[in-house]
C-alpha positions as CSV (number, residue, x, y, z in Angstrom):
1,X,-4.3,-13.2,9.9
2,X,-1.0,-13.0,8.1
3,X,0.8,-9.6,7.7
4,X,1.9,-8.3,4.3
5,X,4.2,-5.4,3.3
6,X,3.4,-3.4,0.2
7,X,6.2,-1.1,-1.1
8,X,4.6,1.2,-3.7
9,X,7.0,3.1,-5.9
10,X,5.7,6.0,-8.0
11,X,6.6,5.5,-11.6
12,X,4.6,8.2,-13.3
13,X,5.0,12.0,-13.5
14,X,4.8,13.5,-10.0
15,X,2.0,15.8,-10.8
16,X,-0.2,12.9,-12.1
17,X,0.6,10.8,-9.0
18,X,-0.2,13.7,-6.7
19,X,-3.8,13.9,-8.1
20,X,-4.3,10.3,-6.9
21,X,-2.6,10.5,-3.6
22,X,-5.7,11.4,-1.7
23,X,-7.6,8.4,-3.1
24,X,-4.6,6.2,-2.1
25,X,-4.8,7.5,1.4
26,X,-8.5,6.8,1.5
27,X,-7.8,3.2,0.7
28,X,-5.4,3.1,3.7
29,X,-8.0,4.7,5.9
30,X,-10.5,2.1,4.9
31,X,-8.0,-0.6,5.9
32,X,-7.4,1.1,9.3
33,X,-11.2,1.3,9.9
34,X,-11.4,-2.4,9.3
35,X,-8.6,-2.9,11.8
36,X,-6.3,-4.4,9.2
37,X,-3.7,-1.6,8.7
38,X,-0.7,-1.9,11.1
39,X,1.5,0.9,9.7
40,X,1.7,3.2,6.7
41,X,3.9,6.0,5.6
42,X,5.3,7.9,2.7
43,X,8.9,7.4,1.5
44,X,11.0,10.6,1.8
45,X,11.4,12.5,-1.4
46,X,8.0,11.6,-2.7
47,X,9.1,8.3,-4.1
48,X,6.2,6.2,-2.8
49,X,4.7,4.5,0.2
50,X,5.2,1.5,2.5
51,X,2.4,-0.2,4.3
52,X,1.9,-3.2,6.6
53,X,-1.5,-4.7,6.6
54,X,-3.4,-7.9,7.4
55,X,-5.0,-10.2,4.7
56,X,-6.4,-13.7,5.0
57,X,-4.0,-15.0,2.3
58,X,-1.7,-14.0,-0.5
59,X,-4.6,-13.7,-3.0
60,X,-6.4,-11.2,-0.9
61,X,-3.2,-9.3,-0.2
62,X,-2.6,-9.0,-3.9
63,X,-6.1,-7.7,-4.5
64,X,-5.6,-5.1,-1.8
65,X,-2.2,-4.1,-3.3
66,X,-3.5,-3.9,-6.8
67,X,-6.5,-1.8,-5.8
68,X,-4.5,1.3,-5.1
69,X,-5.6,4.0,-7.5
70,X,-1.9,4.7,-8.2
71,X,-1.5,1.1,-9.4
72,X,-4.8,1.0,-11.2
73,X,-3.9,4.1,-13.2
74,X,-0.4,2.9,-14.0
75,X,1.4,5.5,-11.9
76,X,2.9,3.1,-9.4
77,X,4.5,-0.3,-9.1
78,X,4.4,-2.4,-6.0
79,X,6.3,-5.2,-4.3
80,X,4.3,-7.4,-1.9
81,X,5.8,-9.7,0.7
82,X,4.5,-11.7,3.6
83,X,5.9,-10.2,6.8
84,X,6.5,-11.9,10.1
85,X,6.7,-9.6,13.1
86,X,9.5,-10.6,15.5
87,X,8.8,-11.0,19.2
88,X,11.6,-9.0,20.7
């Protein structure tokens, strides 16, 4: 399956985003349980998150990216790109 990178930047007040952080992490845990999450982490300074995950195509990747509670509640904006891992 193709890999996608979602960069999620927080756009709302930090205290509002913080109340949804746990639900965002739950979404990531679900992807990990499915074996589809390759990497995830928070950006320093509380600015947002970066994740690399598998999806069958761009449409599914967009559905996953939009399903973050932070995006659904208008507290985050994302950029999504297909990612190709280099064989080094």
